[in-house]
C-alpha positions in Angstrom: 48.9 55.0 9.5 47.0 51.8 10.2 45.2 49.8 7.5 42.0 48.1 8.4 41.0 45.1 6.2 38.2 42.7 6.3 38.8 39.1 7.2 39.5 36.9 4.2 36.3 34.9 4.6 34.2 38.0 4.7 36.0 39.5 1.6 35.7 36.2 -0.3 31.9 36.1 0.6 31.6 39.6 -0.7 33.3 38.5 -4.0 30.9 35.5 -4.2 28.0 37.9 -3.6 29.3 40.2 -6.4 29.4 37.2 -8.7 25.8 36.3 -7.8 24.8 39.9 -8.6 26.6 39.6 -11.9 25.0 36.3 -12.9 21.5 37.5 -11.9 21.8 40.7 -13.9 23.1 38.9 -17.0 20.3 36.3 -16.9 17.6 38.9 -16.3 18.9 41.3 -19.0 20.3 38.9 -21.5 18.0 40.2 -24.3 18.5 43.8 -23.4 21.0 46.0 -25.3 20.6 49.0 -23.0 23.4 50.7 -21.3 22.1 49.6 -17.9 23.4 46.1 -18.6 26.9 47.5 -19.0 26.6 49.5 -15.9 25.4 46.4 -14.0 28.4 44.4 -15.3 30.8 47.1 -14.3 29.3 47.3 -10.8 29.5 43.6 -10.4 33.1 43.4 -11.5 34.0 46.3 -9.3 32.5 44.6 -6.2 34.3 41.3 -7.1 37.6 43.1 -7.7 37.5 45.3 -4.6 36.7 42.4 -2.3 39.5 40.2 -3.8 41.9 43.1 -3.6 41.0 43.7 0.1 41.4 40.0 0.9 44.6 39.1 -0.9 46.7 42.2 -1.7 49.5 43.1 0.7 48.3 46.6 1.1 44.6 45.9 0.5 42.5 47.7 3.0 38.9 49.0 3.1 39.9 51.8 5.6 43.0 53.7 6.5 43.3 55.3 9.9 45.9 58.1 10.3 47.0 59.1 13.7 48.0 62.7 14.5 50.7 62.6 17.2 51.4 66.3 17.5 50.5 66.5 21.2 
């Protein structure tokens, strides 16, 4: 099994992009009490968390490739 992970700069950029999405959504919907704001927050936090996990966790990977060596 081989783990494929993004480079740390790419993953950190993804986390910064997720933060930008989060801030934009909060500013645009700050007067809203709809459920969409909570969905937006959850998505933004998910993007940030996934990218930081992929960048810094020992087993963080965005893809896992399994080889079948039964030949």
